[in-house]
C-alpha positions as CSV (number, residue, x, y, z in Angstrom):
1,X,57.5,11.3,39.6
2,X,59.5,8.2,40.7
3,X,59.6,6.8,37.1
4,X,60.8,10.2,35.8
5,X,63.5,10.5,38.4
6,X,64.7,7.0,37.6
7,X,64.9,7.8,33.9
8,X,66.8,11.0,34.7
9,X,69.4,9.1,36.7
10,X,69.8,6.5,33.9
11,X,70.3,9.4,31.5
12,X,72.9,11.0,33.8
13,X,75.1,7.9,33.6
14,X,75.9,8.8,30.0
15,X,77.9,11.7,31.5
16,X,79.6,14.5,29.7
17,X,83.1,15.8,29.1
18,X,82.8,19.6,29.3
19,X,80.6,22.6,29.4
20,X,77.9,22.5,26.6
21,X,79.2,24.7,23.8
22,X,75.7,25.1,22.4
23,X,74.7,27.0,25.6
24,X,77.7,29.4,25.6
25,X,76.7,33.0,25.2
26,X,79.0,34.4,22.5
27,X,77.5,37.9,22.1
28,X,75.2,39.5,24.6
29,X,73.3,42.6,23.4
30,X,73.6,45.8,25.4
31,X,77.3,45.5,26.3
32,X,79.9,47.9,24.8
33,X,82.5,45.1,25.2
34,X,81.9,41.4,25.6
35,X,83.2,39.9,28.9
36,X,86.5,38.2,29.4
37,X,84.8,35.3,31.3
38,X,82.6,32.7,29.7
39,X,78.9,32.5,30.5
40,X,76.2,30.0,29.5
41,X,72.4,30.1,29.1
42,X,70.1,27.3,28.4
43,X,67.9,24.7,30.1
44,X,68.3,22.1,32.8
45,X,65.7,19.4,32.0
46,X,64.3,17.6,35.1
47,X,61.4,15.3,35.8
48,X,58.1,15.2,34.0
49,X,59.0,17.3,31.0
50,X,60.0,20.4,33.0
51,X,62.8,22.6,31.8
52,X,64.4,25.1,34.1
53,X,66.3,28.0,32.5
54,X,69.7,28.7,33.9
55,X,72.3,31.4,33.3
56,X,75.8,30.4,34.5
57,X,78.7,32.9,34.7
58,X,82.2,31.7,35.4
59,X,84.4,33.3,38.0
60,X,86.6,36.2,37.0
61,X,89.2,35.0,39.6
62,X,90.1,31.3,39.4
63,X,87.4,29.5,37.5
64,X,88.8,26.0,38.2
65,X,89.2,26.5,41.9
66,X,86.5,28.9,42.9
67,X,83.2,27.6,44.3
68,X,79.9,27.1,42.4
69,X,77.2,29.2,44.0
70,X,73.5,28.6,43.2
71,X,71.3,31.7,43.5
72,X,67.5,31.6,43.8
73,X,65.1,34.5,44.1
74,X,61.9,34.0,45.9
75,X,58.2,34.7,45.5
76,X,57.2,32.0,45.2
77,X,57.0,32.8,41.5
78,X,59.7,35.4,41.0
79,X,62.7,35.2,38.6
80,X,66.3,34.8,39.6
81,X,67.2,36.9,36.6
82,X,66.1,39.8,38.8
83,X,68.9,39.0,41.1
84,X,71.2,38.7,38.1
85,X,70.3,42.0,36.4
86,X,69.7,44.2,39.5
87,X,71.5,42.7,42.4
88,X,74.8,40.9,42.1
89,X,75.2,39.7,38.5
90,X,78.1,40.8,36.3
91,X,75.8,42.9,34.1
92,X,73.4,45.5,35.6
93,X,70.4,46.6,33.5
94,X,70.1,50.3,32.9
95,X,67.0,52.4,32.9
96,X,66.7,52.4,29.1
97,X,66.0,48.7,29.1
98,X,68.7,48.3,26.4
99,X,72.1,48.9,28.0
100,X,74.0,46.7,30.4
101,X,76.8,48.1,32.6
102,X,79.5,45.9,34.3
103,X,78.9,45.5,38.0
104,X,82.2,46.2,40.0
105,X,80.7,44.2,42.9
106,X,79.4,41.2,41.0
107,X,79.6,38.0,43.0
108,X,81.2,36.3,40.0
109,X,84.4,38.2,40.8
110,X,85.1,35.4,43.2
111,X,82.7,32.6,42.5
112,X,81.1,30.7,39.6
113,X,77.5,31.8,39.8
114,X,74.5,29.7,38.7
115,X,71.2,31.6,38.4
116,X,68.2,29.3,38.2
117,X,64.7,30.3,37.2
118,X,62.5,28.1,39.4
119,X,59.9,26.6,39.4
120,X,58.6,26.1,35.8
121,X,56.4,29.0,34.7
122,X,58.9,31.5,36.2
123,X,60.8,33.6,33.8
124,X,61.9,31.5,30.8
125,X,61.4,28.1,32.5
126,X,58.6,26.0,31.0
127,X,57.0,22.6,31.1
128,X,56.0,20.5,28.0
129,X,52.4,20.2,29.3
130,X,52.0,23.9,30.3
131,X,51.2,22.8,33.9
132,X,52.6,25.2,36.4
133,X,50.9,23.9,39.6
134,X,53.6,22.9,42.1
135,X,54.5,23.0,45.8
136,X,57.5,23.2,48.2
137,X,58.4,19.5,48.0
138,X,58.2,19.2,44.3
139,X,60.3,22.4,43.8
140,X,63.0,21.2,46.1
141,X,63.2,17.9,44.2
142,X,63.3,19.7,40.8
143,X,65.9,22.1,42.0
144,X,68.0,19.1,43.2
145,X,67.6,17.4,39.8
146,X,68.6,20.6,38.1
147,X,71.8,20.6,40.1
148,X,72.4,17.0,39.1
149,X,71.8,17.9,35.5
150,X,74.2,20.9,35.8
151,X,76.9,18.5,37.1
152,X,76.4,16.3,34.1
153,X,76.6,19.2,31.7
154,X,79.5,20.9,33.5
155,X,81.6,17.9,34.9
156,X,84.7,20.1,35.2
157,X,83.0,21.8,38.3
158,X,82.1,18.6,40.1
159,X,84.9,18.8,42.6
160,X,84.4,22.5,43.3
161,X,82.8,23.6,46.6
162,X,79.1,24.2,46.3
163,X,77.1,26.8,48.1
164,X,73.3,27.3,48.0
165,X,72.1,30.9,48.3
166,X,69.0,33.0,47.8
167,X,66.6,35.6,49.2
168,X,63.0,36.1,50.3
169,X,60.9,32.9,49.7
170,X,64.2,31.2,49.1
171,X,64.1,31.0,52.9
172,X,62.0,28.0,52.1
173,X,63.6,26.9,48.8
174,X,67.2,26.8,50.1
175,X,67.1,24.7,53.3
176,X,64.6,22.3,51.7
177,X,66.9,21.9,48.8
178,X,70.0,21.6,51.1
179,X,68.3,18.8,52.9
180,X,68.4,16.8,49.7
181,X,71.8,17.9,48.6
182,X,73.5,17.0,51.8
183,X,72.5,13.3,51.3
184,X,74.3,13.3,47.9
185,X,78.0,12.8,48.3
186,X,78.6,13.6,44.6
187,X,77.6,17.2,45.3
188,X,80.3,19.0,47.3
189,X,78.0,21.1,49.5
190,X,79.8,23.5,51.9
191,X,77.0,25.7,53.1
192,X,74.0,27.9,52.6
193,X,73.2,31.6,52.8
194,X,69.7,33.1,52.9
195,X,69.0,36.8,52.7
196,X,65.9,38.4,54.1
197,X,64.3,34.9,54.1
198,X,61.0,33.6,55.1
199,X,62.1,31.2,57.8
200,X,59.0,31.1,60.0
201,X,55.6,32.5,59.1
202,X,54.7,32.9,62.8
203,X,57.9,34.7,63.8
204,X,57.8,36.9,60.6
205,X,54.3,38.0,61.3
206,X,54.7,38.6,65.0
207,X,58.0,40.5,64.6
208,X,56.6,42.7,61.9
209,X,54.2,44.4,64.3
210,X,57.0,45.2,66.7
211,X,59.2,46.4,63.8
212,X,56.4,48.7,62.7
213,X,55.9,50.2,66.1
214,X,59.6,50.7,66.9
215,X,60.1,52.4,63.5
216,X,57.5,55.0,64.4
217,X,54.7,53.7,62.1
218,X,51.9,52.8,64.5
219,X,51.5,55.4,67.2
220,X,50.7,55.0,70.9
221,X,46.9,54.7,70.5
222,X,47.2,51.7,68.1
223,X,50.0,50.2,70.0
224,X,48.0,50.4,73.2
225,X,45.1,48.6,71.5
226,X,47.4,45.9,70.1
227,X,48.8,45.4,73.6
228,X,45.4,45.2,75.1
229,X,43.7,42.9,72.6
230,X,46.6,40.8,71.2
231,X,48.9,40.4,74.2
232,X,48.6,38.6,77.5
233,X,51.1,38.2,80.4
234,X,53.8,39.9,78.4
235,X,53.5,37.7,75.3
236,X,51.9,39.0,72.1
237,X,50.3,36.8,69.5
238,X,49.6,38.6,66.2
239,X,49.8,35.4,64.1
240,X,46.7,33.4,65.0
241,X,44.9,35.5,67.6
242,X,41.1,35.0,67.3
243,X,40.1,38.1,69.3
244,X,38.0,40.2,66.9
245,X,39.4,43.4,68.5
246,X,42.9,42.2,67.9
247,X,42.0,41.5,64.2
248,X,40.6,45.0,63.9
249,X,43.8,46.5,65.3
250,X,45.9,44.3,62.9
251,X,43.8,45.5,60.0
252,X,45.0,49.0,60.9
253,X,48.6,47.8,60.9
254,X,48.0,46.2,57.6
255,X,46.7,49.4,56.1
256,X,49.7,51.4,57.3
257,X,52.3,48.9,56.1
258,X,50.7,48.0,52.8
259,X,48.4,50.8,51.8
260,X,49.8,54.1,53.0
261,X,52.5,54.4,50.4
262,X,55.4,52.9,52.3
263,X,58.0,50.8,50.4
264,X,57.6,47.5,52.1
265,X,60.9,46.3,50.7
266,X,62.9,49.3,52.1
267,X,61.1,51.5,54.7
268,X,63.4,54.5,54.0
269,X,63.4,54.3,50.2
270,X,60.8,56.0,47.9
271,X,58.2,54.0,46.0
272,X,59.4,53.9,42.4
273,X,56.7,55.3,40.1
274,X,54.6,56.5,43.0
275,X,52.0,54.6,45.0
276,X,49.4,52.6,43.0
277,X,46.3,51.2,44.5
278,X,44.6,50.2,41.3
279,X,44.1,47.7,38.5
280,X,44.9,48.8,35.0
281,X,45.1,47.3,31.5
282,X,48.4,47.6,29.7
283,X,49.0,46.0,26.3
284,X,45.9,43.9,26.6
285,X,47.0,42.6,30.0
286,X,45.6,43.4,33.4
287,X,48.3,44.9,35.7
288,X,47.9,44.8,39.4
289,X,50.0,47.0,41.6
290,X,50.5,47.4,45.3
291,X,47.8,45.1,46.7
292,X,49.9,44.0,49.6
293,X,52.7,41.5,49.7
294,X,51.2,38.5,48.0
295,X,54.7,37.1,47.4
296,X,55.3,36.7,51.1
297,X,51.7,36.1,52.1
298,X,51.5,36.9,55.8
299,X,48.9,35.0,57.6
300,X,47.0,38.1,58.7
301,X,46.9,39.6,55.2
302,X,44.7,36.8,53.7
303,X,42.1,39.4,52.9
304,X,44.5,41.0,50.4
305,X,45.5,37.6,49.0
306,X,42.0,36.4,48.5
307,X,41.0,39.7,46.8
308,X,44.0,39.3,44.5
309,X,43.4,35.6,43.7
310,X,39.8,36.3,42.8
311,X,40.8,39.0,40.4
312,X,43.6,37.1,38.6
313,X,41.6,34.0,38.3
314,X,39.4,36.0,35.8
315,X,42.5,37.2,34.0
316,X,44.9,34.3,33.5
317,X,47.5,36.4,31.7
318,X,47.8,38.9,34.6
319,X,51.2,40.5,35.2
320,X,51.9,41.0,38.9
321,X,54.8,43.2,40.0
322,X,55.8,43.3,43.6
323,X,54.9,46.7,45.2
324,X,57.3,49.6,44.7
325,X,59.5,47.8,42.2
326,X,60.2,48.8,38.7
327,X,60.8,45.8,36.4
328,X,60.2,47.6,33.2
329,X,63.9,47.8,32.2
330,X,64.4,44.1,32.7
331,X,61.1,43.4,30.9
332,X,62.2,45.3,27.9
333,X,65.6,43.8,27.8
334,X,64.8,40.1,28.4
335,X,61.8,40.2,25.9
336,X,64.0,41.6,23.1
337,X,64.1,39.0,20.3
338,X,67.9,39.4,20.0
339,X,68.5,38.9,23.7
340,X,66.3,35.8,23.7
341,X,68.2,34.4,20.8
342,X,71.6,35.2,22.5
343,X,70.4,33.4,25.6
344,X,69.1,30.4,23.7
345,X,65.5,30.8,25.0
346,X,63.1,28.2,23.9
347,X,60.1,29.4,21.7
348,X,58.0,27.4,24.2
349,X,58.9,29.9,27.0
350,X,56.5,32.6,27.9
351,X,57.3,36.3,27.8
352,X,59.6,37.2,30.7
353,X,58.0,38.9,33.7
354,X,59.6,39.5,37.1
355,X,57.0,37.4,39.0
356,X,54.4,34.9,37.7
357,X,51.0,35.4,39.2
358,X,49.9,31.9,37.9
359,X,52.8,30.2,39.7
360,X,52.1,32.2,42.8
361,X,48.4,31.6,43.1
362,X,48.7,27.9,42.4
363,X,51.7,27.3,44.6
364,X,51.3,24.8,47.5
365,X,53.0,26.2,50.7
366,X,53.8,23.1,52.7
367,X,56.3,24.4,55.3
368,X,55.3,27.0,57.9
369,X,58.9,27.0,59.1
370,X,62.2,25.3,58.2
371,X,63.5,24.6,61.7
372,X,63.8,20.9,61.0
373,X,65.9,21.5,57.9
374,X,68.3,23.9,59.7
375,X,68.7,21.6,62.6
376,X,69.5,18.7,60.3
377,X,72.2,20.8,58.5
378,X,73.6,21.9,61.8
379,X,73.8,18.4,63.1
380,X,76.2,17.5,60.4
381,X,78.7,19.9,62.0
382,X,80.4,20.8,58.7
383,X,78.2,23.3,56.8
384,X,78.6,27.0,57.1
385,X,75.2,28.8,57.4
386,X,74.6,32.5,57.1
387,X,71.2,34.2,57.7
388,X,71.5,37.8,56.7
389,X,68.9,40.7,56.6
390,X,68.8,44.2,55.4
391,X,67.5,45.9,58.5
392,X,64.9,48.2,57.0
393,X,63.0,45.5,55.1
394,X,59.4,45.0,56.1
395,X,58.6,42.0,53.8
396,X,60.9,39.6,55.8
397,X,62.2,41.8,58.7
398,X,65.4,41.2,60.5
399,X,63.8,40.7,63.9
400,X,61.8,37.6,62.7
401,X,64.9,35.9,61.3
402,X,66.9,36.8,64.4
403,X,64.3,35.2,66.5
404,X,64.4,32.1,64.3
405,X,68.2,31.7,64.5
406,X,68.1,32.2,68.3
407,X,65.3,29.5,68.5
408,X,67.7,26.9,67.0
409,X,69.5,27.1,70.4
410,X,73.1,26.7,69.1
411,X,76.2,27.3,71.1
412,X,77.2,31.0,70.9
413,X,80.8,31.5,69.6
414,X,80.9,35.3,69.2
415,X,78.5,37.6,70.9
416,X,76.6,40.2,68.8
417,X,79.0,42.9,67.6
418,X,79.4,45.4,64.7
419,X,81.0,44.0,61.5
420,X,83.1,46.3,59.3
421,X,84.0,46.7,55.7
422,X,86.0,49.1,53.6
423,X,84.6,51.5,51.0
424,X,85.9,54.6,49.2
425,X,85.5,56.7,52.4
426,X,87.3,54.2,54.6
427,X,86.2,51.7,57.2
428,X,82.4,51.5,57.8
429,X,80.0,49.6,60.0
430,X,78.2,47.1,57.8
431,X,75.7,46.1,60.5
432,X,75.8,43.6,63.3
433,X,76.6,39.9,63.5
434,X,76.2,37.1,66.1
435,X,78.0,33.9,65.5
436,X,77.0,30.4,66.7
437,X,78.5,27.0,66.0
438,X,78.3,26.8,62.1
439,X,75.6,29.5,61.8
440,X,75.7,33.3,61.9
441,X,73.0,35.9,61.9
442,X,74.0,39.2,60.3
443,X,72.3,42.5,59.6
444,X,73.2,44.9,56.8
445,X,72.7,48.5,58.1
446,X,70.4,50.6,56.0
447,X,69.6,48.0,53.5
448,X,66.2,46.7,52.4
449,X,65.0,43.4,51.0
450,X,67.5,43.3,48.1
451,X,70.7,43.7,50.0
452,X,73.2,43.7,47.0
453,X,71.1,46.4,45.3
454,X,71.0,48.7,48.3
455,X,74.4,48.0,49.7
456,X,76.6,46.4,47.0
457,X,80.0,47.0,48.7
458,X,78.8,45.7,52.1
459,X,77.1,42.7,50.4
460,X,80.2,41.8,48.5
461,X,82.3,41.9,51.6
462,X,79.8,39.7,53.4
463,X,79.6,37.2,50.5
464,X,83.4,37.0,50.2
465,X,83.8,36.2,53.9
466,X,81.0,33.7,53.8
467,X,82.3,31.6,50.9
468,X,86.0,31.9,52.1
469,X,85.1,30.9,55.7
470,X,86.6,34.1,57.0
471,X,85.4,35.9,60.2
472,X,82.7,38.4,59.5
């Protein structure tokens, strides 16, 4: 790795003059009219023959002055093109899998957006040797090298402000990447934002049980058992409690959350396509649906994870969709030969899927929390940090992230209050926010795991205030 990194930096000294014209997307299928802004798709080559696919869309506002914002989806093993096509990208995929519609609340209205498919094996990203085994530390290094390669290919953006953003398992990706970026003066880092992120396994797991009870999912009999067997002296431990009676009660909680038909990504939303608790073969590939949240991997759902890993190890080409999601339109669109040609996708890239089971099951999770990374960023006293959560998500619930932010013990600047935004019907409550020195915790009312999908107007207002350093 060290030799490869040295070679990379020697190569970067060659520099560049402007955006790579070969990567510019000149005609994107599915649009009635091509965009007025420029956008690029290609590869950022990093260490050890790894090639990370990127899609970069310039700002519609002031390209030269607006910040560059990196976006990462989570998993680990899920594609950031899901964020592009279904959350806050300029083009939203339609149900037919062919048509794109312009997004009036696209984040590139005010920022230059860089979507990166990371790590290799995710989406169109690939490695020369076909090895997709990786871990948190290697991913943070390769994401850092990808940013350095981007700055070499797009030198005209080197002085722009840089923000690192993402959701879900990007709760690990973003702060571990920021820890590297903050040490590099050539990258103009201004802040990070993490949506519905995994910040602490312990807090996420413990808070989920409270979330489930107070949203009416568990009932008094089960809650009484949880209190009796998992709690002592007013403190509950659902994370590594060894009491077998506690484990039995948590198994009931697991069944309710993961197996009863609830949408774990948005408690109050339906489950698209209905509830599946089965394995099936589609197009010669095994499809696994709704076997718990393997892409978050709660400590007390290891039974589900082991069952899943045993199955997919016998079917290496398994396609794994997160529960209650419908990636079929994106699958159809991104695997269209004309779309791949327009996006300059390498013939070495695999067929696009929303999440890679191979990356997920071979991924090394090295961080149980990212407290150290946040405290390091906060100690610099110059970065703006936002932790935001849709408040009806069960994958990474708001309570766990609120506990995490509170545990950093920063000076409170603004006590918890409603935050407001404007939509077609007038001023609305977007959720609640509490502001500390350089970090804020914010909820988005009525939103699930994918905030810009569920609440696009509120999400755009939040994002705008974040990058412009305005009060929430």
